[in-house]
N, C-alpha and C positions, 0 to 999 in steps of 0.2 A: 562464218566470217573469217577470211584469211588473216593470220597473224602478221602484222607488219614487221618487216625485217630491214636491215640496212641494205643499201644498194650494193650489188656485187662489186667487190674490189674496194669497199670502204669498211671501216670498222669503228666501233665505239671505243673510246679511251676511258675505261672505267677507272676508279680511283687508283688501284694498284698499277695499272698500265700508265696512268697519267703521272704518277710519282716517278716512274722510270723515265718517262718522256721528258718531264721537267728537269730531272737530274742531269740528263744528257745536255739539254739546251742551256741550262743555267751554268753547268760546269764549263761548257764551251764559251759562253758569254764572258765568264770571269777570266778565263785564260786569254781570250782574244783581247780583252781590255788591257791586260798586262802588256801585250804587244802593241798597244796603241790603236787597235781597231775599234772604231765607233760603230754602233749599231745603226742599221738602216732598214726601213720597211718600204717595200714597193707594193703597188696594188696586186691582188691575186689574179687580175685579168688585165691584159694589154691589148692594143690593136694587134691583130694577127700578123701584120707586117713586121712587128718587132721580132717575131720568131721565124717567120718565113725568110726574111732577109738574112738572118744570122745562121739559122740551122740549115737553110737550103730547101728549096721547093721539093727536091727529090729524096730527101732523107726519110727514113722510116718514121721519125718523130712527127714530121709535118704531114706525111701522106697517110699515116695509119693511127697515130697515137694522140693527136691534139684534140681537145674539146673546144670546138669553135662554134660561134653563134653569129648570125646576121643581126645587126642592130641598125636602125635608121636606114637611110638611103645609101646603099653601096658600102656600108661600113661593116666590118667583121671584127669581133673580139675573141680572144682565146684565153682560157684558163692556163696560167703559166705552167709549162711542162718542166721548166728549170728556171733558175733565177739570175744567172750571169747576164743574160741579155737584158733583163729588166733593170738590173743595177747599172749596166752600161747605158741604157736609155735614160735613166735618172741622171747620170753624170752629164749627158749631153743636154737634156731638157733643162737642167738647172744651171747650165753654164759653168760647170765645175772644173772643166779642163784647164782653167787658168790658175787652179789652186793645187796643182800636183806637188808631191804625191798624195794620193787618197787611199785610206785604209778603211775597209768596211767589213762588218760582220752582219749576218742576217740569220733568221730562223723563221720557218713558216711552212705552210702547205703547198704542195705541187700536185699536178694532175696529169696523168697519162692513161690513155685507154689501151691497156695491154693485159695479157693474161695474168690474173692474180696468182701468186704463189707465195710461199714462205719468204718473208722479207721484201715482198714487192706487192704494192697495192695500187689501185687507181687513184686514190687520194693518199698521198704519203707526205712525210715531213722531212725537211732538210735543214741542216745548219750549213753555213758556208762563209768563206772569206774571199774578198777581192782586193787586190793591191794594184793600183793604177799609177803609172808614171815612173816606174823603176825599171830601166832597161838592163841593169846589171844582174848577173847570175845570183848575187846575194839576195835578191828579191825572191827567187825560186827557193833558195835555202830557207829563208825566213818563213814562208808559208808552209813549207813541209815541216819545219821544226815546230811551228804552231800546231799543226795537225797532230804531230807526235806527242806534244805536251798535253793536248786535250785527251788523247787516247790513254796517256799515262794517268791523268787525273781520274779517268773512268775505270782504271785498273785493267785496261785491255791491251796495253802496248806489247806485253809479252805473248799475246795470243794472236797477233797479226804480223804480217811481214810487209815491208815496203818494197814494191817493185818499181823500177825506174827505167826510163828509156828517153831517147831524144828523137824528135821529129825534124831537127835541123832547121835551117833557114829556108826561105821559099825556093832558092836555087836547088838546094839539096832535095827538098820535098818533090819538086817537079821531076828531077832526074830519077828519083826512086819510084815515083808514081808511074812514069813511063815504063820503067823496067818491070815493075810489078804487073802492069796491064799486059805487057808483052808475054810475060811468063804465064799468067792465068789464062790468056787467050789460047795458049798452047794446050792447056789442060781444062778447057771450058767444059767438056763433056763429063769430066769427073767431079765437077762442082755441084753443090746443091742448087736448087732453083733460086733461093734467096741470094746466094753468092753470085750466080750468073747475072741476076738483076743488079747487084751492087757493082759488078764489074764495070758497067758504064756510068754508074752514078757516084759510087763511093768505094773504090777498090781497096782502100786501106782497111775498111771494116771487115774485109774477108779474113784478115790476119787474126782477128779475135773471134772468129766463128766457133760456135760450140758443136757444130755438126762434125761427126767423126770423119765422113768422107772429105769434108773441107780441110780438116786438120791434117789428113794424109797428104793433101796437095800442098798446104801451107808449109809443111816440113821442108820442102825443097825449094821454097821461094827465095829470091835474092835477099841478102842482108842489107839493112839500111846503112850500116857502117861503111859499106863500099861506096856509098854515094854522098857521104857527108863532106862538105867543104871544110877547109882548115879552120875557118872562123867558127863553124858549128861544133867541131870537135873541141876547140878551145873553150867554148862556152860550157859544154857538157862536162869537160874536165874540171872546170871551176866549180860547178854545182856539186860534183862528186867530192871534191876536196872540202868544200864547205860542210857537207853532211858528215864527212869523216872527222873533221875538226870538232864538230859538235856531238860526236859519239852517236850518230844516227845510222844504224845499220841498214843496208839496202841490198837488193838483188837486182842485177840487170836482166831485163826482159825485152829482147829485141822485137817481140811480137805485140808489145803494149803500144797501142796507137790511140789517136784522137782523129776521127774521120773528117772533122769540119775544117774548112780551108783557113779559118782565122787562127788555128792553133799552130804553134811552132816550138822549136827547142824542147824544153822539158815536159815530159808526161810522166805521171806517177799515180800509183794506187796502193793503198793499204788494204791487204786482203786477209781473209781468214779461211780456215778449213772447216769451220763449225756451222756454216749456214747453207751448205749444199751449193747449188748452182749460183745463187746470189752471193758470191764470195767477196765482192768489193764493198767495203764499208766507208771508204773515204777516197776520193780520187779527183784529180785535177791536172792542171798544166798551164803553160804560158800561151797567151792569146794576144799577141802584139797587133793584130790587124782587125780586131773585133770593133772597136769604137769607130775606126775609119770606115769599115764596112757599113756601119749604121748611119753614116753621114756626118760624123764628128771629125774633129782634128785627129791626126795620128797620135795614139796614146798606147804606150806599152802596158800590158796587163798580165797578171798571173793570179791564180786562185784555185780553190777547190770547193767541193760540196760533199756532204756526208749524210747518209740516211739515218734519221733519228730512230726509226723503227728497227733497223738492223742493229744499230748500236745497243738499243734497249734490249733486244733479244739476247745479246751477249752478256749482259750484266748478270752476275751470279746471284745477286740479291738486289731487290729494289731498296731505295733509300728508306730508312725508318722515319716514322713520324712520332712526335712526342705523345706519350700516353696522357690522356686527359685527366683533369681533376673534375669529379662529378659532384654537384651539389644536390643533396636530397632533403627537401623540406618535409616535415612531419605535420600534416594537417594543412587545411586550406589557408589558415591564418598566416602561415609562414611563407606562402607562395610568393608574395610580392617581395618580401625581404630576401628570399633565396635568389630571385631573378636579379635584384639589385646587386647582390653579392657576386653572382656569376659575371655580371657586366664589369664590376670592378676588377675581377681577376683577369678577364680578357684584355681590358685596357692596360693592365700591368704586364701583359705579355704572356699570360698562361693560356694554354688550350683548356677551355672549361666548358662543361656541358650541364644541362639541367633537363630532367624529364618534364614534358609538358602536362602529363597527367598520370594517374595511377597511384596505388598505395605504395607503402614503403618497400614491401617485398618485391613488387613489380619494378620499382625504380632501381633497386639493388641488382636485380637480374640484368637490367639494362646496363648498369655500370660494368658488370662482368662481361657482357657482350662487347662493350666498347674497349675492353682491356684497360680499364681505368687504373691509374697508379694509386689514387686515393679517393676517398669519399668524404665530403663535408656534410655532416648531418646537422640540420637546423630545425629544432623543435621549440616548444614553449620554454623549456628550461634553459636551453642555449640562448634564446632571445633575451630572456631576463638577465642572464649573466653577461650579455654583450659579446658572444663568441659562437663557436661551433664545436661539435665533436669531430675530430679528425681521425679517420680510420685508415691505416696503412693496409691496402689490399694484398700486399705481398706477404707481410708478416702477421697480419690480423690484429696488430696492436692498435689501440685507440685511446685517446685522452682528450680532455677539453683544452681548447686553445682560444685565448682572447683574440678578438678581431685585430687588435693593434699588433699582435705578434704573428698573425697568420702568414703573411708573405715570407717572413724570415723562416718560419717553420717549413713552408712549402719548398724552400730552396733545396732541401735534402732529396726532393723527388725529381730534380732536373735530370 
């Protein structure tokens, strides 16, 4: 019989992995709350139109990477490949555009059918923030600062770099797109097959191609700065000043792009050199046209998403868990009393364990495997005296402790 394995591109979060995973998401949740971002959760699947309308029918995500399923008559649903569109749909569906500004944080699984590799899975998890209804560049500065503070809380800020670019306003973007297409058409034969395909669908994506032959062509491509309107330049200058005032270092990267039409102005990524090709750990930008594209009223937006798995890979150590207190009954007669004791400890906030069976020697070995901080031994003598024998497993010292004094004595093991 074949041993069952997880589906390719998925992985089990065993306790050590899960501790890292939770540390990332809970740290982000705490920092986001300080900035006034309330948590939101949208369904893990949406009608496919939510993503096709926003990501574009011709993008790689829609044509190659989405998990989509037919349901009912003429309906199709998709496991979410990202969450910005889902959050924007929730804003529209719930009539929230009358309550701007809106600040949301989310954490959860996403799904893309792409080649699995380090830091990239077919089911992966993201944290993210979305800020709706703030047209000023201060909104961009705030979400970037929020991302930087989360990375600092995780101890990672000094191991990443912030790369920054502007996509300008629609006028700037159209002018640049036209110039870019004209340039790449002249060098079509030197481009990879994927980039030749993108030339008609999404030419800006050629700029961040990882193919060596594409990079040689991209090196001579027109610069976006030459096509920015004065208003676009002023907006980007304000973002840069805001970051500088807040002590957030950045590097300008004129090749950093967002290929979707609803993006404009600021694009940014926090990158690392420690994860190989999957070097972006947090990235986002401004998307002033997304909600309108989805059928809602025009609403300014800016946000980012970060891969939990990638951030967890960068953590030097997983968060520690409290070492347990183990209760060891001697003899069957003390079993019920021992269980009642362990329940009292748990309700008082201690991590407490009890072996379900076995002699004293076996239970003590289990306490060692659990890396217990202390053992509480409960036998006939202890029961008669109304207490337990407390053994410090680090020092080996032990003495009798009355139950009334037990919790006070256990505080030394916090």
